[in-house]
C-alpha positions in Angstrom: -60.9 -40.3 41.0 -60.4 -36.7 42.8 -58.5 -34.6 40.2 -56.9 -32.9 43.3 -55.6 -36.5 44.9 -52.3 -37.4 43.5 -52.1 -40.8 44.8 -52.4 -43.8 42.5 -53.1 -47.4 44.0 -50.7 -50.0 42.1 -53.5 -51.3 40.6 -54.0 -48.2 38.7 -50.2 -47.8 37.5 -49.9 -48.6 33.8 -46.2 -48.6 33.4 -43.0 -46.8 35.1 -42.9 -43.1 34.4 -39.3 -41.6 34.5 -38.2 -38.4 35.7 -35.0 -36.0 35.4 -34.7 -33.5 37.3 -32.7 -30.3 36.8 -30.4 -29.2 39.7 -28.1 -26.4 40.3 -24.4 -28.3 40.2 -22.2 -29.7 37.9 -19.2 -32.0 37.2 -15.9 -30.6 36.4 -12.8 -32.7 35.9 -14.9 -35.8 37.1 -15.7 -33.7 40.6 -19.3 -32.8 41.9 -19.2 -29.4 42.5 -22.2 -26.5 43.5 -24.6 -27.8 46.0 -27.1 -29.9 43.7 -30.5 -28.3 45.0 -33.2 -28.3 43.1 -34.4 -24.8 41.5 -37.3 -23.2 42.8 -41.0 -24.3 42.1 -41.6 -24.4 38.4 -43.7 -26.3 35.6 -39.9 -26.7 33.8 -38.0 -28.0 36.4 -38.5 -31.8 35.3 -39.7 -33.8 32.4 -41.5 -37.4 32.6 -41.0 -39.8 30.0 -43.0 -42.8 29.3 -40.7 -46.2 29.1 -40.6 -46.2 25.3 -39.5 -42.4 25.3 -36.7 -43.1 28.5 -35.4 -45.7 26.0 -35.1 -44.0 22.9 -33.3 -41.1 24.9 -30.9 -43.4 27.0 -30.3 -45.3 23.2 -29.5 -41.6 21.9 -27.5 -40.2 24.5 -25.6 -43.5 24.7 -24.4 -43.2 21.1 -23.5 -39.8 22.0 -20.7 -40.5 24.5 -20.1 -43.5 22.7 -21.3 -46.2 25.0 -22.8 -47.9 21.9 
């Protein structure tokens, strides 16, 4: 595989990868405010989570907001 080629075929993908992106915006009093646009290019603008890590994150976040 060419390391400069970022396209993977379906056969090469083992598990889904979840990502969270940071945006400029927020929610106030139940309403979206701001433009919700992504910041400029940076290696810290998003995080990639493997399925088991994503599941753990969701479980912990659910506890924090009282969903479980």
